[in-house]
Each structure stands twice: as structure tokens, then as C-alpha cells.
C-alpha positions as CSV (number, residue, x, y, z in Angstrom):
1,M,-0.2,90.3,10.3
2,S,-2.4,87.1,11.1
3,K,-3.7,85.9,13.9
4,P,-2.4,83.2,15.7
5,K,-4.3,79.9,16.1
6,K,-6.8,78.9,18.9
7,Q,-6.0,76.1,20.4
8,V,-7.6,72.9,20.6
9,F,-7.9,71.2,24.0
10,S,-6.5,68.2,23.9
11,K,-7.5,65.5,26.4
12,I,-4.3,62.9,25.6
13,K,-2.2,66.3,25.6
14,A,-3.7,66.7,28.9
15,V,-3.7,63.9,30.7
16,K,-0.5,63.6,29.2
17,A,0.9,66.5,31.0
18,N,-0.7,66.0,34.1
19,A,1.4,62.3,34.3
20,R,4.7,63.9,33.8
21,A,3.7,67.3,36.2
22,R,3.6,63.7,39.1
23,V,5.7,61.4,37.8
24,G,8.7,62.8,36.5
25,T,9.5,62.6,32.6
26,P,9.9,59.4,31.3
27,P,13.3,57.8,30.6
28,P,15.1,57.9,28.0
29,E,15.0,55.3,25.2
30,R,18.0,52.5,25.5
31,V,20.2,51.2,22.5
32,L,19.4,47.5,22.3
33,P,23.4,46.1,21.6
34,D,23.7,44.8,18.0
35,P,23.8,40.8,18.4
36,K,26.8,40.5,16.2
37,Q,29.1,42.7,18.5
38,K,27.9,41.5,21.5
39,L,29.0,37.3,20.3
40,A,32.3,39.1,19.4
41,A,33.0,40.7,22.2
42,K,31.8,37.4,24.6
43,P,33.3,34.4,22.6
44,K,30.2,31.2,23.0
45,H,32.6,29.1,24.8
46,K,35.5,29.5,27.2
47,P,38.7,28.5,26.3
48,T,40.1,24.7,27.3
49,M,43.3,24.5,29.8
50,A,44.9,23.3,26.7
51,D,44.3,26.2,24.5
52,L,45.2,27.9,27.3
53,I,48.8,26.6,27.6
54,G,49.5,26.8,24.0
55,N,48.5,30.6,24.0
56,I,51.0,30.9,27.0
57,G,53.8,29.7,24.5
58,E,52.7,31.2,21.9
59,E,53.1,34.7,23.1
60,E,56.8,34.4,24.5
């Protein structure tokens, strides 16, 4: 069997571990929505009154 590798001290890892112990883990990253899907969900302009009246007549 081989010897286990000696742990090398890292200042950065020590500082991050200390911060996580005090504050907690950072929140998971948020996924930004796709701009094309966002535009499809929300039309740019509100429908006019004439459009709304015309749509009601067509549905029935």
C-alpha cells in the first residue's frame, strides 16, 4: 500500500472554510431565463379593446 499524500496548507481554503462556518454556505446559483421564452410568455403590447372584443366573438 502507498502512503497517503501529505496535506498541504492552503490559505485560500482556510479562509473559505472559516467564512462558511460563520456565515453558511452560499445560495445555489440562479439560472437566468431565456429571453426568447420570456418574450413569448409576455407580449410586448397589451391587446387593444377592439382586439379583445373581436377575440370574444370568435371563441363562441
